[in-house]
N, C-alpha and C positions, 0 to 999 in steps of 0.2 A: 457272538464270536469269542468274547472273553471266556465264557463258560466252556466252550469247546476247547480253547487253548489250554485251560487249566486241567480239564479232564484228560486230554491227550498227554499232558506232562505227567500227571499222576499215574497214568497207565504205563507209560514208557520208561519212567524213571527207575523203577525197581530192577528190571533186567539190565538196563544200562549201568546202573551203579554196581550191580553184581559183577559184571564184567570188569569194571574199573577196579573194584576191590580185589577180585581174583587175579587179575593180570594175566601174564603168560599168554598161552594160546587163545584163551577165551577173549582177551582184549584185542589180540591180533586179528582174530576172525571177525569180531564186531567192527573194528575200524576199517578193515579191508572191505567188508560188505558195504558199510556206509559210504566209503569213498567210491566204490564201483557204482553204487546207486546214484551218488551225486554226479559222477562223470556221465552216467546215462542221461540224467536230467540235462546236463550241459549239452550233450550231443543232440538230444531231442529239441532243445530250444533252438539250436542252430539249424537243425533240419527243418523245423517249422518256419524258419526265416529263409529257407532255400539255400542253406550253406552246408556243404558236405564235409565229413571228417572220416578218419580211418578208425572206426570204432574198435575192431578187434585188436589192433596194435595198441590202442589207448588202454583198453582193459588189461591186456597182458602186461603192459608197461607199469600200470598201477599195481597190479597184484604182485609182480616181481619186485617192485620197490618196497612194498610193505614186508614181504618175506625176507628180503635182504636186510632191511632195517632191523627186523626182529632177530635174525640169526647172526649177522655180522656187525650190527651197529651202524654208526654214521658212515663208516668207510664202505660198507656194503650198499647202503642207500646211494651214496655218491657214485659208486661204480655202475649201478644199474641206470641211474639218471644220465650218466655220461655215455654209456655204451649202447643203450637201446636205440637211440636215434639213428645209429648206423643201419639198423634193420629196415628203416622206412623205405629205403631205395629198392628193397627186394620186391615190393609190390609192383614196381614200375619196370622191372627188368624184363617181364614177360608180356608186356602189353604196349602197343604204340600210342595208346590213348593217355597222354600225359598232360592234357590241357589244364586239368585242375590239380595237378600234383602239388604245386607249391602251396596253394590255398588250403587244400585238404591237410597237408602236413602241418602248416602253421596253425590251423584250427585245432588240430589234435595236440600239438605241442602246448598251445596255450591252455587247453583244458586240463591236461595232465599236470603241467608244471604250476598252474595257478590254483587249481581247485581240488586235485586229488592227492598228489604226492606230498604237498606240505603237511597234510594230516598225518603222514607217517611219523612226523616229529612228536605226535602224541604217544605213539608206541615207543619211540626212543626215550621220551621223558618218563613214561611209566616204567621202563626197564632200567632206569638209573638206580644204582645201589648206593646207599641203603634206603634212600628216602624218596624214591620215584613216586610212590603213591601219594605221599603228602604234597609234593609239589604239583602233581597233576590235579589234585583236589583244589589247591590254591588257584591254579589256572582256570579250572571250571567255575569256581566261585567268582573270580575276577571277571570273566567274560560274560557269564550268564546273569550275574547280578547287575553288571553294567548295562547289558542289553535291556533287562526288565526295568531297571530304575530309569534309564534314559527314556523309555517309552512312557512311563507314568509321569516323570517330571516334565516331559515335553507336552503331555496332555494338560497338565496343571498350569505350567508357567511358560510354555514355549511361545515365543514371539518372533524370534529372528531365525530365519531358515538357514540350515547348515549348508546344504548344496541342493537347492531346489531342482536343478536340472537332472540330478541323479536320484534323489529321494525326497519328494515334496513334503513328507511329514516330519522329517528329522529337523531338529532345531539346535541352535548353539546352547540354549539353556538346558535341554535334555542331555546333550553330549557332555557338558561340563559337570552338571550335577550327577549324572549317571556315573561318570568317572570317579567323582568324589565319594559317592555311595559305595562303589565297588572297592575302592581303596580302604574304606572303613571296614567293609566286610572282610577283606583280606587281612587287615590288621588283626581283627578278631580271630580269624582262622589261624594266623601265625602264632598268636598269643596262646590259644587254647588247643589247637591241633598240633602244631609243631613245637609248642612250648618254647618259642624263640622270638624275641622282639625283632622288628624290622630295623635294619640299619638305614642310615640316610642314603647310602649308595643303592641298597636293595630297593628302597622305596622309589628312587628315581628310575631304576630299571623297570620296575613294575608299572610305573606311569608310562614308560615307553611301550611296554607290552600292551597296556590298555588302549593306548592311542593306535597301536598297530591293529588291534582288534576292530576298532572303528573303521580303519582304512580297509580292512578285509570286507567288512559289511558294505562299504561304499563301492568296493571293487565288484562285488556281485550285483549291486544296483546298476553299475555301469553296463554289465552284461545284459541284464533284463531290459534296461532302457534301449539298448542296441537292437534287441529282437522284439521289442514291444510286448513284453510279458510282465504280468504282475507278480507271479510267484515262479519258482523254479520247477515246482511240481505240486502234486496233491496227496502225497503219501501220508503226511501227518496232518490230520484234520485241525484246522485253526492255525496251523503254523506254515503250511505250504509244503515244500519239499525238503530233502536232506540238505541241499545247498543253502536253503534259507535259514536252517538251524545251525549249520557248521561253517558258514562263510567267514565269520570272525576268526575262527581258528586257523584258517588258511594263512593268515598273516601272523597271528599271535602265537601259534604253537612253535614255529621255528625260533621266534624271538625269545619265548619263555625257556625253551631248551637251552639256548646259549646263555641266558641270564643265570639259570641254575648252574650250568657248567662253570661259569666264571665268578659267581658270587657266593653261592651257598656251600 
């Protein structure tokens, strides 16, 4: 399993990093595609558990949110998030079968607002001038180093379960030491990539970002426990689905965006 995870990461990292560095339309297309795939995984999980959603509206809402974020910034994203729900009623104006209307809408709202639209903040972060790329790299380092370090620290020293009813393998030791390792990696990135030392305020806000990443991971675990699934999908060998790889960013990306806007 570990070998498969490493090989998948080595194979997928170059095209992902190319889009990150290039930015613009390339990064927009990549993140929109990943979000739509992640939303499909969410809908599939619910469908396998016998719960219906409004897929087409969800996909359109997600794509529109990403496009609006890229073209008009946070105001465009807010406008789409606020206005699109008004369209949900249109599906039920022409049919008397409204027995599942509320549950279908709620499932769709939750999927879009919890698992796909928050990733649009990665696009907003990348588009920040003049240092969007640098701060996006810091976020990637923070989240992925924390995730990897927590896994290995947990294997080596984990004794006390973090939230066993949500994720039986996660431990407090892994979470705390993973966070510390990630902050050390971010300190190095800021020193050598941004050529800018971390202030005490910035460090505190990055701790909040790292904690939010852990909460995003647990939020997806809550979804999977609810529908009795181990992974969100099978797209990435050794890693599961897109949601399994980007769940942390659903909480961390919005936090990091506003950290950058208010601190750096």
